[in-house]
N, CA, C and O atoms as a printed pandas DataFrame, in Angstrom:
     atom_number atom_name residue_name chain_id  residue_number  x_coord  y_coord  z_coord
0              1         N          UNK        A               1   68.840  100.563   29.641
1              2        CA          UNK        A               1   69.162   99.301   30.336
2              3         C          UNK        A               1   68.475   99.344   31.629
3              4         O          UNK        A               1   68.475  100.353   32.333
4              5         N          UNK        A               2   67.746   97.980   32.021
5              6        CA          UNK        A               2   67.164   98.081   33.127
6              7         C          UNK        A               2   67.935   98.256   34.323
7              8         O          UNK        A               2   69.165   98.231   34.322
8              9         N          UNK        A               3   67.247   98.427   35.318
9             10        CA          UNK        A               3   67.887   98.366   36.822
10            11         C          UNK        A               3   68.209   97.032   37.055
11            12         O          UNK        A               3   67.487   96.126   36.640
12            13         N          UNK        A               4   69.369   96.809   37.768
13            14        CA          UNK        A               4   69.766   95.710   38.391
14            15         C          UNK        A               4   68.660   94.849   39.057
15            16         O          UNK        A               4   68.438   93.681   38.740
16            17         N          UNK        A               5   68.028   95.501   39.956
17            18        CA          UNK        A               5   67.061   94.736   40.575
18            19         C          UNK        A               5   65.768   94.303   39.802
19            20         O          UNK        A               5   65.203   93.245   40.079
20            21         N          UNK        A               6   65.385   95.022   38.975
21            22        CA          UNK        A               6   64.424   94.846   38.107
22            23         C          UNK        A               6   64.894   93.504   37.097
23            24         O          UNK        A               6   64.263   92.453   36.982
24            25         N          UNK        A               7   66.022   93.816   36.497
25            26        CA          UNK        A               7   66.549   92.782   35.547
26            27         C          UNK        A               7   66.680   91.218   36.111
27            28         O          UNK        A               7   66.225   90.224   35.545
28            29         N          UNK        A               8   67.331   91.247   37.222
29            30        CA          UNK        A               8   67.448   89.980   37.711
30            31         C          UNK        A               8   66.253   89.216   38.797
31            32         O          UNK        A               8   66.163   88.025   39.094
32            33         N          UNK        A               9   65.480   90.278   39.205
33            34        CA          UNK        A               9   64.278   89.851   39.867
34            35         C          UNK        A               9   64.681   89.613   41.341
35            36         O          UNK        A               9   63.946   88.986   42.104
36            37         N          UNK        A              10   66.049   90.211   41.776
37            38        CA          UNK        A              10   66.368   90.093   43.209
38            39         C          UNK        A              10   65.889   91.360   43.755
39            40         O          UNK        A              10   65.838   92.412   43.117
40            41         N          UNK        A              11   65.479   91.172   45.187
41            42        CA          UNK        A              11   65.463   92.388   45.945
42            43         C          UNK        A              11   66.476   92.679   46.710
43            44         O          UNK        A              11   67.480   91.970   46.773
44            45         N          UNK        A              12   66.309   93.772   47.376
45            46        CA          UNK        A              12   67.269   94.717   48.152
46            47         C          UNK        A              12   68.025   93.482   49.194
47            48         O          UNK        A              12   69.226   93.223   49.258
48            49         N          UNK        A              13   66.822   92.804   50.005
49            50        CA          UNK        A              13   67.267   91.824   50.856
50            51         C          UNK        A              13   68.277   90.829   50.357
51            52         O          UNK        A              13   69.157   90.409   51.109
52            53         N          UNK        A              14   68.169   90.435   49.085
53            54        CA          UNK        A              14   69.124   89.453   48.479
54            55         C          UNK        A              14   70.591   90.023   48.469
55            56         O          UNK        A              14   71.484   89.324   48.949
56            57         N          UNK        A              15   70.883   91.267   47.943
57            58        CA          UNK        A              15   71.932   91.877   47.877
58            59         C          UNK        A              15   72.596   92.112   49.360
59            60         O          UNK        A              15   73.800   91.914   49.520
60            61         N          UNK        A              16   71.897   92.469   50.249
61            62        CA          UNK        A              16   72.377   92.716   51.519
62            63         C          UNK        A              16   72.579   91.389   52.254
63            64         O          UNK        A              16   73.267   91.470   53.272
64            65         N          UNK        A              17   72.178   90.363   51.974
65            66        CA          UNK        A              17   72.525   89.017   52.431
66            67         C          UNK        A              17   73.687   88.564   51.766
67            68         O          UNK        A              17   74.487   87.939   52.462
68            69         N          UNK        A              18   73.958   88.738   50.578
69            70        CA          UNK        A              18   75.099   88.507   49.874
70            71         C          UNK        A              18   76.373   89.103   50.264
71            72         O          UNK        A              18   77.437   88.490   50.178
72            73         N          UNK        A              19   76.242   90.522   50.773
73            74        CA          UNK        A              19   77.157   91.357   51.140
74            75         C          UNK        A              19   77.582   90.787   52.559
75            76         O          UNK        A              19   78.776   90.686   52.839
76            77         N          UNK        A              20   76.583   90.417   53.453
77            78        CA          UNK        A              20   76.722   90.013   54.623
78            79         C          UNK        A              20   77.711   88.517   54.763
79            80         O          UNK        A              20   78.619   88.300   55.565
80            81         N          UNK        A              21   77.241   87.740   53.831
81            82        CA          UNK        A              21   77.877   86.428   53.719
82            83         C          UNK        A              21   79.254   86.563   53.255
83            84         O          UNK        A              21   80.127   85.792   53.652
84            85         N          UNK        A              22   79.483   87.490   52.449
85            86        CA          UNK        A              22   80.744   87.607   51.793
86            87         C          UNK        A              22   81.719   88.286   52.911
87            88         O          UNK        A              22   82.822   87.800   53.163
88            89         N          UNK        A              23   81.173   89.554   53.614
89            90        CA          UNK        A              23   81.883   89.939   54.727
90            91         C          UNK        A              23   82.476   88.773   55.934
91            92         O          UNK        A              23   83.601   88.674   56.423
92            93         N          UNK        A              24   81.212   87.952   56.179
93            94        CA          UNK        A              24   81.522   86.922   57.103
94            95         C          UNK        A              24   82.606   85.789   56.820
95            96         O          UNK        A              24   83.348   85.307   57.676
96            97         N          UNK        A              25   82.567   85.426   55.383
97            98        CA          UNK        A              25   83.360   84.563   54.932
98            99         C          UNK        A              25   84.919   85.234   55.055
99           100         O          UNK        A              25   85.884   84.517   55.320
100          101         N          UNK        A              26   85.039   86.612   54.844
101          102        CA          UNK        A              26   86.259   87.267   55.038
102          103         C          UNK        A              26   86.749   87.240   56.326
103          104         O          UNK        A              26   87.940   87.016   56.544
104          105         N          UNK        A              27   85.944   87.447   57.205
105          106        CA          UNK        A              27   86.241   87.568   58.601
106          107         C          UNK        A              27   86.838   86.123   59.145
107          108         O          UNK        A              27   87.912   85.990   59.733
108          109         N          UNK        A              28   85.912   85.082   58.819
109          110        CA          UNK        A              28   86.356   83.971   58.917
110          111         C          UNK        A              28   87.820   83.404   58.461
111          112         O          UNK        A              28   88.442   82.647   59.206
112          113         N          UNK        A              29   88.197   83.706   57.529
113          114        CA          UNK        A              29   89.414   83.530   56.819
114          115         C          UNK        A              29   90.511   84.433   57.729
115          116         O          UNK        A              29   91.556   83.896   58.099
116          117         N          UNK        A              30   90.276   85.533   57.995
117          118        CA          UNK        A              30   91.144   86.222   58.840
118          119         C          UNK        A              30   91.480   85.833   60.066
119          120         O          UNK        A              30   92.624   85.979   60.497
120          121         N          UNK        A              31   90.303   85.181   60.899
121          122        CA          UNK        A              31   90.514   84.575   62.085
122          123         C          UNK        A              31   91.340   83.230   62.039
123          124         O          UNK        A              31   92.219   82.887   62.830
124          125         N          UNK        A              32   90.860   82.535   60.926
125          126        CA          UNK        A              32   91.609   81.148   60.935
126          127         C          UNK        A              32   93.025   81.381   60.600
127          128         O          UNK        A              32   93.844   80.534   60.958
128          129         N          UNK        A              33   93.440   82.502   59.912
129          130        CA          UNK        A              33   94.672   82.685   59.452
130          131         C          UNK        A              33   95.649   83.166   60.773
131          132         O          UNK        A              33   96.825   82.833   60.920
132          133         N          UNK        A              34   94.848   84.045   61.705
133          134        CA          UNK        A              34   95.335   84.480   62.994
134          135         C          UNK        A              34   95.338   83.258   63.805
135          136         O          UNK        A              34   96.083   83.336   64.782
136          137         N          UNK        A              35   94.686   82.110   63.662
137          138        CA          UNK        A              35   94.753   80.895   64.904
138          139         C          UNK        A              35   96.018   80.158   64.229
139          140         O          UNK        A              35   96.388   79.219   64.933
140          141         N          UNK        A              36   96.579   80.281   63.367
141          142        CA          UNK        A              36   97.418   79.461   62.940
142          143         C          UNK        A              36   98.596   79.532   63.807
143          144         O          UNK        A              36   98.984   78.486   64.327
144          145         N          UNK        A              37   99.340   80.849   64.073
145          146        CA          UNK        A              37  100.410   80.924   64.951
146          147         C          UNK        A              37  100.513   80.517   66.217
147          148         O          UNK        A              37  101.494   80.051   66.798
148          149         N          UNK        A              38   98.995   80.808   66.761
149          150        CA          UNK        A              38   98.557   80.255   68.073
150          151         C          UNK        A              38   98.478   78.864   68.199
151          152         O          UNK        A              38   98.663   78.347   69.301
152          153         N          UNK        A              39   98.195   78.109   67.078
153          154        CA          UNK        A              39   98.005   76.757   67.139
154          155         C          UNK        A              39   99.400   76.156   67.099
155          156         O          UNK        A              39   99.637   75.172   67.799
156          157         N          UNK        A              40  100.277   76.653   66.373
157          158        CA          UNK        A              40  101.700   76.212   66.409
158          159         C          UNK        A              40  102.402   76.578   67.778
159          160         O          UNK        A              40  103.187   75.750   68.240
160          161         N          UNK        A              41  102.190   77.689   68.420
161          162        CA          UNK        A              41  102.740   77.905   69.872
162          163         C          UNK        A              41  102.107   77.089   70.759
163          164         O          UNK        A              41  102.705   76.852   71.809
164          165         N          UNK        A              42  100.934   76.557   70.562
165          166        CA          UNK        A              42  100.393   75.775   71.598
166          167         C          UNK        A              42  101.022   74.284   71.417
167          168         O          UNK        A              42  101.339   73.623   72.406
168          169         N          UNK        A              43  101.147   73.900   70.369
169          170        CA          UNK        A              43  101.658   72.522   69.858
170          171         C          UNK        A              43  103.147   72.469   70.451
171          172         O          UNK        A              43  103.577   71.440   70.971
172          173         N          UNK        A              44  103.922   73.664   70.339
173          174        CA          UNK        A              44  105.040   73.574   70.893
174          175         C          UNK        A              44  105.250   73.433   72.106
175          176         O          UNK        A              44  106.128   72.664   72.499
176          177         N          UNK        A              45  104.406   74.222   73.034
177          178        CA          UNK        A              45  104.549   74.387   74.542
178          179         C          UNK        A              45  104.078   72.859   74.926
179          180         O          UNK        A              45  104.663   72.296   75.851
180          181         N          UNK        A              46  103.252   72.332   74.373
181          182        CA          UNK        A              46  102.749   70.928   74.801
182          183         C          UNK        A              46  104.031   70.047   74.468
183          184         O          UNK        A              46  104.312   69.224   75.340
184          185         N          UNK        A              47  104.818   70.084   73.397
185          186        CA          UNK        A              47  105.829   69.244   73.171
186          187         C          UNK        A              47  107.016   69.399   74.298
187          188         O          UNK        A              47  107.586   68.492   74.903
188          189         N          UNK        A              48  107.215   70.789   74.397
189          190        CA          UNK        A              48  108.319   71.041   75.427
190          191         C          UNK        A              48  107.807   70.543   76.873
191          192         O          UNK        A              48  108.634   70.057   77.644
192          193         N          UNK        A              49  106.583   70.646   77.214
193          194        CA          UNK        A              49  106.307   70.084   78.408
194          195         C          UNK        A              49  106.357   68.651   78.616
195          196         O          UNK        A              49  106.591   68.126   79.704
196          197         N          UNK        A              50  106.100   67.962   77.398
197          198        CA          UNK        A              50  106.132   66.426   77.367
198          199         C          UNK        A              50  107.719   66.199   77.468
199          200         O          UNK        A              50  108.134   65.276   78.168
200          201         N          UNK        A              51  108.518   66.948   76.845
201          202        CA          UNK        A              51  110.025   66.625   76.912
202          203         C          UNK        A              51  110.479   66.781   78.242
203          204         O          UNK        A              51  111.230   65.965   78.776
204          205         N          UNK        A              52  110.010   67.895   78.849
205          206        CA          UNK        A              52  110.463   68.044   80.171
206          207         C          UNK        A              52  110.046   66.939   81.159
207          208         O          UNK        A              52  110.778   66.547   82.068
208          209         N          UNK        A              53  108.828   66.477   80.912
209          210        CA          UNK        A              53  108.267   65.386   81.980
210          211         C          UNK        A              53  108.950   64.188   81.672
211          212         O          UNK        A              53  109.197   63.368   82.557
212          213         N          UNK        A              54  109.317   63.995   80.342
213          214        CA          UNK        A              54  110.058   62.756   79.911
214          215         C          UNK        A              54  111.591   62.832   80.701
215          216         O          UNK        A              54  112.104   61.901   81.322
216          217         N          UNK        A              55  112.110   64.056   80.523
217          218        CA          UNK        A              55  113.307   64.197   80.934
218          219         C          UNK        A              55  113.522   63.968   82.549
219          220         O          UNK        A              55  114.428   63.300   83.048
220          221         N          UNK        A              56  112.464   64.687   83.268
221          222        CA          UNK        A              56  112.340   64.522   84.633
222          223         C          UNK        A              56  112.168   63.090   85.091
223          224         O          UNK        A              56  112.851   62.706   86.039
224          225         N          UNK        A              57  111.291   62.241   84.485
225          226        CA          UNK        A              57  111.015   61.008   84.745
226          227         C          UNK        A              57  112.173   60.103   84.543
227          228         O          UNK        A              57  112.442   59.183   85.316
228          229         N          UNK        A              58  112.719   60.339   83.679
229          230        CA          UNK        A              58  114.072   59.656   83.081
230          231         C          UNK        A              58  115.183   59.754   84.314
231          232         O          UNK        A              58  115.836   58.807   84.752
232          233         N          UNK        A              59  115.238   61.203   84.788
233          234        CA          UNK        A              59  116.064   61.235   85.847
234          235         C          UNK        A              59  115.736   60.566   87.328
235          236         O          UNK        A              59  116.506   60.060   88.143
236          237         N          UNK        A              60  114.483   60.732   87.361
237          238        CA          UNK        A              60  113.836   59.961   88.651
238          239         C          UNK        A              60  114.022   58.413   88.750
239          240         O          UNK        A              60  114.224   57.772   89.782
240          241         N          UNK        A              61  113.893   57.842   87.215
241          242        CA          UNK        A              61  114.078   56.646   87.328
242          243         C          UNK        A              61  115.717   56.108   87.617
243          244         O          UNK        A              61  115.996   55.105   88.274
244          245         N          UNK        A              62  116.579   56.906   87.046
245          246        CA          UNK        A              62  118.023   56.755   87.036
246          247         C          UNK        A              62  118.328   56.714   88.498
247          248         O          UNK        A              62  118.850   55.762   89.077
248          249         N          UNK        A              63  117.886   58.038   89.129
249          250        CA          UNK        A              63  118.196   57.805   90.676
250          251         C          UNK        A              63  117.600   56.660   91.386
251          252         O          UNK        A              63  118.211   56.205   92.353
252          253         N          UNK        A              64  116.401   56.105   90.996
253          254        CA          UNK        A              64  115.828   54.888   91.741
254          255         C          UNK        A              64  116.623   53.588   91.349
255          256         O          UNK        A              64  116.679   52.591   92.068
256          257         N          UNK        A              65  117.205   53.713   90.177
257          258        CA          UNK        A              65  118.163   52.604   89.841
258          259         C          UNK        A              65  119.412   52.588   90.568
259          260         O          UNK        A              65  119.953   51.569   90.997
260          261         N          UNK        A              66  119.947   54.051   90.713
261          262        CA          UNK        A              66  121.214   54.023   91.409
262          263         C          UNK        A              66  121.015   53.588   93.001
263          264         O          UNK        A              66  121.732   52.751   93.550
264          265         N          UNK        A              67  120.079   54.193   93.559
265          266        CA          UNK        A              67  119.741   53.896   95.005
266          267         C          UNK        A              67  119.454   52.273   95.033
267          268         O          UNK        A              67  120.027   51.594   95.884
268          269         N          UNK        A              68  118.607   51.700   94.139
269          270        CA          UNK        A              68  118.533   50.391   94.521
270          271         C          UNK        A              68  119.737   49.507   94.083
271          272         O          UNK        A              68  119.760   48.423   94.665
272          273         N          UNK        A              69  120.588   49.687   93.329
273          274        CA          UNK        A              69  121.499   48.981   93.025
274          275         C          UNK        A              69  122.577   49.182   93.982
275          276         O          UNK        A              69  123.315   48.216   94.179
276          277         N          UNK        A              70  122.840   50.459   94.723
277          278        CA          UNK        A              70  123.618   50.463   95.910
278          279         C          UNK        A              70  123.128   49.779   97.206
279          280         O          UNK        A              70  123.936   49.536   98.102
280          281         N          UNK        A              71  121.915   49.489   97.314
281          282        CA          UNK        A              71  121.452   48.886   98.416
282          283         C          UNK        A              71  121.129   47.414   98.210
283          284         O          UNK        A              71  120.546   46.789   99.095
284          285         N          UNK        A              72  121.492   46.843   97.061
285          286        CA          UNK        A              72  121.315   45.431   96.805
286          287         C          UNK        A              72  119.945   45.134   96.360
287          288         O          UNK        A              72  119.766   43.970   96.000
288          289         N          UNK        A              73  118.921   45.947   96.304
289          290        CA          UNK        A              73  117.473   45.521   95.934
290          291         C          UNK        A              73  117.263   45.570   94.555
291          292         O          UNK        A              73  117.844   46.353   93.804
292          293         N          UNK        A              74  116.310   44.614   94.166
293          294        CA          UNK        A              74  115.925   44.858   92.793
294          295         C          UNK        A              74  114.461   45.513   92.700
295          296         O          UNK        A              74  113.495   44.984   93.250
296          297         N          UNK        A              75  114.392   46.423   92.138
297          298        CA          UNK        A              75  112.846   47.043   92.222
298          299         C          UNK        A              75  112.388   47.256   90.675
299          300         O          UNK        A              75  113.037   47.720   89.737
300          301         N          UNK        A              76  111.068   46.769   90.719
301          302        CA          UNK        A              76  110.510   46.845   89.374
302          303         C          UNK        A              76  109.698   47.933   89.197
303          304         O          UNK        A              76  109.063   48.420   90.133
304          305         N          UNK        A              77  109.663   48.381   88.019
305          306        CA          UNK        A              77  109.091   49.793   87.642
306          307         C          UNK        A              77  108.063   49.353   86.510
307          308         O          UNK        A              77  108.278   48.500   85.650
308          309         N          UNK        A              78  106.936   50.081   86.674
309          310        CA          UNK        A              78  105.892   50.153   85.679
310          311         C          UNK        A              78  105.829   51.477   84.947
311          312         O          UNK        A              78  105.843   52.570   85.515
312          313         N          UNK        A              79  105.755   51.282   83.592
313          314        CA          UNK        A              79  105.627   52.401   82.685
314          315         C          UNK        A              79  104.336   52.625   82.242
315          316         O          UNK        A              79  103.658   51.695   81.806
316          317         N          UNK        A              80  103.783   54.144   82.330
317          318        CA          UNK        A              80  102.506   54.278   81.806
318          319         C          UNK        A              80  102.827   54.705   80.366
319          320         O          UNK        A              80  103.726   55.463   80.002
320          321         N          UNK        A              81  101.725   53.935   79.468
321          322        CA          UNK        A              81  101.887   54.689   78.193
322          323         C          UNK        A              81  100.889   55.613   77.790
323          324         O          UNK        A              81  101.015   56.239   76.738
């Protein structure tokens, strides 16, 4: 049986490149799986920060409404979307 290099016509560089690409693909998959928990944690942190911000702005708005209703003034509020 002929040697694999002679039989297929490929050179040593071809097989080294193939091994390198397989190793790179494997490393990429490992990095992507490691990034999933990081992305989930980041999204949760952003959601919690948004909830805190919303909670704080709701409390501030209710304080403004209470103070304006006690002083008899009507205060208009603008909401940013």
